[in-house]
N, C-alpha and C positions, 0 to 999 in steps of 0.2 A: 262076655266075647269067649265064644264057641273056641277048641283047641286047631280048625281046620282053619278058621280063614286067621289065626296069628301068623304061620309060614307062608299063606299069600298075602297079605297085606305086609307082610317084611320083604318078602322076593318080589313086587312091584318096585314098593318104592328102593331096593336096590338095583332095580334093571334103571331105575332113577337119576339113581346117581353114577352110573357106569354111562351113561347117555354124555350127562354132565360132565364127567373125568375125562371124556373122548371128545366133549366140545371146548373144556379147558386147552386140551394138547393140541387140538385143530387149530383152532381160532388165536391170532394175536396182531401185532402189528406187522411181521412179517409172512408174507403170503403164501406157504409148504400147500403144496399139493398132498391130497390124502395118498399116493402110491408114495411119494418120498416120506412122508409119516412114516408109516407102515415100514418102509424097508428102515428108516430109523432107529425105529426100534428094537428090529430086528438084530440090529448091528452091522446094515450096509450101507449101501448109498453112501451119500455127498455125505463127508466129511463135517460141511458145516450145519446141514442141518441135523445130524447126530449132535453137534455140541448145542445147538438151542433145544432141539429136544430135551438130550438128559442131564442137563447144565443147567437151564431156563426153565421151559415150562411142564417138564413132567415133576419134579423137585417142586415148584410153585401148587402145583393142582392139588399134590397131594397133602403138602402142607393147608393147603385152602377146607381141604375134606378133612382132616383131621380136626383143624380149629374149628370148624363150623360143627364136627358133630361132637364135639368136647362143649363146645357152646348153649349145644342144642339141647344135650340130657345132662346137663348143668341148670341150665334155667327150666326144666321139667322139674327136678330133684328139688331145688330153692322152692318153686313153687309150689310144692307138696310138706316141705317141711316148716315152710312159712305159714302156709296155710291162709296165703294172699298171689292172686293171680297176674297181682303187675310184679308180682317179682321175679329179677331176672341174676343172671351170676354177676352182678357188680353191684347189687345192692347192698350187702355186707361192706363193701368198699376195699375190698382187695384189689380192683383197680386204681384206684388210687393211690393205695401204698406202691403197688408196680408204678406208677407213672412216677412216683416220688422217686423211686432208684435209677428209673430210666433218665427223667430228665437230670438227675444230678451228674450220672456219671456222662449225662452229654455237657452239661454247665462246666462240670470241674476238668474237661478233657479228657477223660480217661477212654471214650468212646472213638477216639483217634489213635491212643496209644495200646488199645488193646481190642481184636474185632469181638468179644464176646462180652465185653464190659457190660452195655446197656441191656441184652437179655437174661446177663446173671444180676445186675444191679435190682432189673425189674423184677425176677424171682425171688431176691432176697425182698424186699419193698413189700410182693404181693405175701411172704409168709409171714413177716410183723406185722401187719394189717391183720391178718385172720389170727393170730395169736393174742394180736393187742383185744381183736374185739370177742375174742370168745373168752379169755381174762375179765374182761367188762363183763361180758353178761354172765359167767358162773358166780361172780361174789354176787352178783345182784339177784341171783334167783338161780338156784343148784339145777332147778329143773330144765335149765336152759328155755325158758320161755319164748318163745317164736317174737312176740310183743319186745322184750326188752333185745333178743338178739336184732333185731331191725333197727331198732332208735340205737343203741351200741353202732350199730354199719352206719347208719348217719351220721352221729356225731364223730366216729374216727374220721370216715369219708370228708366233712365238713371242714376236720381237723390238715385231712392230706392235702387237701384244693389250694388249702393257703399257705401249705407249705411250697406248692407246686406253684401258682403265683408268687411267690419269695424268692423261689430261683429263677424262674423266668424275671423276674425286675433286676435282677443281678449279671444276667447271660448278656453277650455280645448277640451281634443281629443272626450271625452265623450258627451259634448254637442255641438261639431261640427260632430260627428255620425250623434246626433239623427235633428240636423238642417238641415242637407244635405240630410238624409231619409225622413225629412218633406215636403224639395222641390221635392223630385224626386215624389208626389203625391200617397199616397197608401191608402188605407181603411182600415188600421190594427185594428183601435183602433173605428170600428162601434158597433154603439150600439143604443136600440131600444129609448133611449133621443136624441139623435144625429139627429138621423130619423128625430123623431117628432117633432124637433128644424130647420130641415130643409125644412121640408113639410109646416111649417106655415108662412115660407115666401115663398114659392114655390109656394102655391093654392092661393094667393091673387093676387102675381106679374103674374103667367103665364094669370091670368083673365085679368089684363089689357093689356099685352100684344098682345094678343090675340083679345080685344076689338079694337086694333090699326092698325088690318088687314089692312085695306080700306086706311086711309089714310096712312100708307107703300105701297102699292099698288100705290098712287099718286104718292109718294116723289119719285118714282122710274123712273118716266118718268122726273123729274127736280122740283127743288122745285119754282120753276117759273108758271113754268103748274099746280103744286100740288095748288098752292098758290090761282090762277085765279078758279081754280075748289073747292074751299072753304076748303083748307083744311087749319088749322093754323100751319102752318109749324114750327114756334118756337117753339112753345107748345108740338106737336108732339112729337117731337126731347128730348127737356128736360124731359118726361114725361118716353119716351121709354130709355133714358140714364139714369134716376136715379132708374128705375123699372132693367133695365141689370145688373148695378153694382151691385143694392141691393143681387139682386140673386146671380150673382157672387162671391160676396166676401162672401156669407152666405154659398156658393157650397166650396169656396176653405179651408175657416176656417176648414169644418168637413174631409174634404179629400185633403189638400196639394193642391201643381198647377201640375193638369191634363190634359198633352195638347192634340192638334189636334182632340181632340170630336166636338169643336165648331168650326172647321173649314174645315172637310171634309165632317162631317154628312149636314149639308146645302147644301154643293157641290152639293154632291149626290142628294140627294133628287130636288133641282132644278135642275139636268142634266137629272133626268127623266121623272117631272109631271113639269117643268117648276116655274116661279118664282111668280105665285100668292100667297100672302101672307094669305090667308083665308087657304090653305092647307101647304104651306111650312113650318107656326110657328108649328101646330100641330103634323103636318109628321115629323119636325124635332126633336121635342121634343122625339118622340116613338122611335123615330131611333136613335136618339142619348143614348136612357135610352135602347134600344137595345144594342148599340156597348159597352158601357162603362160595363154591365154585361156580353158578352161574353170577353171580355179584363180582366176582374178581374179576370171571373174564370180559364183564362189563368193564370195570377198570380199566382193564389194562387195555383196550378195544376199544372206546367210546372216544377217545379223544387221541387215538393213537398222529406221531408215535410217543406222546406224551402220556403217563396215566394219572389216571385218580386215584384219591386216599378211596381204599377198598372200605374203610368203614362209613366216607361218607355215600359211599353208592348203596349201603346194606341201611342206611338213613334217610334215603332219598326213596328207597323202594320200601322198606316200613314201615315206614308211616302211612303213605295210605294202605297199606296190605293189613297193617294192625287196627286202623280206624274199618274196613270191610266188616274184619273179623268181630270187630266188639258190635256192629249194628247188627251179622248176623247173631251173634251170639244173643244178641238182647230182643231179638223175637220169639214170640209163643212160638 
């Protein structure tokens, strides 16, 4: 990859992201003329229009971009450190731990008493899952072997799924519905505070992951080769795992489990532009943000005035897109 193509490609993706952001703000269940939208964003215009824009659509659009970008870059990193093209942000059980926390908060009635009970419990659950997988993997193999990590993640995820089923069995009808809706993944609770908290996690984490671009390129050719070329393989994998898991936990805490973003976006970018992580990581972030913005817009408007869970829309669109990418990547 030449140095000249990097800013050109990222610039193109940035333009697409801005278009998707504008579309998300302009389009909704309530029809708003473009002139009124522009007036509302500038602080003037109709008070109702300003309220819709500044309290509903704009924070939701920004949160969708942050969640989608975070899942996109985390998917690319997980595929690199696990050396598995089917790896995605939830493969190591973080989503299971978060779901246990969130479902537990709903079933126990905490979500009714405290506004932040569900996202806080979800993040704590994700943190517990991350530490548990890491503890198991290090106990088996101090080198943090990728195969051991995957197996540990599968076991922990299976355990947490059992706990979720147990909690749902004990839930009343309303709690059951709320818990299932959260697990589908949605952005209906978006606010400036949730977007700000996620941004506080995302900015430093993405900076750390981008700094690992060169070591991740070395890991792609094999751990032994990367070690001989000067990469501290175990440290790189440990930092990448902790950073991505924390970011995924924060994203799941504010949005629920939204699938396929971290799987198909890195695949698509890799198919278009190759596996150089200097481009792959930032491009996956920008493309993931764009993808989730567009799918969330569909979720808000397809059956308006009702809404579809965003995670359902990403799955419905993600499965055929992934099949197309898989067929294209398999051609000579």
